[in-house]
N, C-alpha and C positions, 0 to 999 in steps of 0.2 A: 758818298758817304766814307768816311774814314774808315780805317780799320786800325783796332786795337790788339794787343798781346796781352791776356792777363794771366798772371802766376799765382797760383795759390800759396802764399808763403808761412802763414798758420794754420794750423787745425782746429778741426770744429769742437773739439772737446769743448764743454762747457762755456758753450755761445748759447745765445736765447735761441727759440726754436724758430723765431721769424728769420735772422741770421742763417742758421742751417739751411732753412726752406728756400732762400736766396741763393747761396750756393749751389743748391741740387738744379734748380732753375737753370742757372747758370751754366751749367753741365759739367761741374767739379765732382770728382769719386777721390780723387787721392789727393795729399799733401804734394805739393810740388809738381802739378799737373799745371800744363799750359793749355791755353784756349786761344784762338785767333776768330773775335767777332766783329761784325759789322756794329760801328757805331752809331747808335739812333738814340731817340730822349727814352725808352724803354730799357734798354742795356745799362745806359748810363746811367738813370735811377737805381739798377740792380748794383752796379759798382760802385756808386756812392755809398750804399746801403753797408756793404761790406769794405770798403775802402781800407780798412787800417788792415786787412788781412791778405790785400793784394798786392804785386807788384804788377804796375801796368806801364805800356810802352807803346806809342804810336809807331804804325807800322807805315 
């Protein structure tokens, strides 16, 4: 599996409850926090849901 580095670049304020829950499930707590995740279909689906709020880099 590939790894990706994802960074939250936009805040959670005024987002739908579903998008906020997705960010919590991914592990984001703060804006501009970066996480490294193994890319699998479940994580890819979560990233796709909130892709407009993330910066995504392949590792």
